[in-house]
Structure formats: structure tokens, C-alpha cells
Residue, then its C-alpha position, 0 to 999 in steps of 0.5 A: x500500500x505504501x507504493x500506491x501512496x508514493x505514486x499519488x504523492x509523486x503525481x501530485x508534485x508533477x501536477x502542481x508543477x504543471x499548474x504553475x506553468x499553466x498559470x504563467x501561460x494564463x497570465x501571458x494570455x491575459x496580457x496579450x489582450x492589452x494594448x500596447x502589449x506589455x511584453x512587446x518591443x516598440x520604438x526605435x533603437x530598442x535592445x533586447x534587454x529594454x522590454x521583452x517577454x523575459x523582463x515581463x515574465x520576471x518583473x510582472x508575472x513573477x514580480x521579482x524586479x531585482x534579480x539579486x535581491x528578490x522580495x518574495x512577496x505574494x503576487x495577487x494576479x499570480x495567485x488568482x491565475x493559479x486558483x482559476x487553473x486549479x478550478x478548471x482542472x478540477x472541473x474537467x477531471x471530476x465532472x468529465x471533459x464533456x460536462x466541463x462547460x456545466x461546472 
């Protein structure tokens, strides 16, 4: 029986990791509807380090602007995106994918 528990524990860790990855994608998806794009490069003589998807990811999504001294504070948008992803996955697993729209 301990083998079954270990399998569930390992699965939960993997699922949790992918929930975070999906919430990153959800935040980029929502940001893609903003004008101008927060991760887009505009203007003349712009270098890659000025404004890019990488700086948007670290500064806005992860909210760690200073790489050398991160603050480790909760990011409300990230928590909301993660909660929405967990709810969507819960509804699709426990109600079945065809009944997902009724959740």
C-alpha cells in the first residue's frame, strides 16, 4: 500500500508543477489582450534587454524586479491565475471533459 501512496504523492508534485506553468501561460494570455502589449518591443533603437517577454515574465508575472535581491512577496494576479487553473482542472477531471462547460 505504501507504493500506491508514493505514486499519488509523486503525481501530485508533477501536477502542481504543471499548474504553475499553466498559470504563467494564463497570465501571458491575459496580457496579450492589452494594448500596447506589455511584453512587446516598440520604438526605435530598442535592445533586447529594454522590454521583452523575459523582463515581463520576471518583473510582472513573477514580480521579482531585482534579480539579486528578490522580495518574495505574494503576487495577487499570480495567485488568482493559479486558483482559476486549479478550478478548471478540477472541473474537467471530476465532472468529465464533456460536462466541463456545466461546472
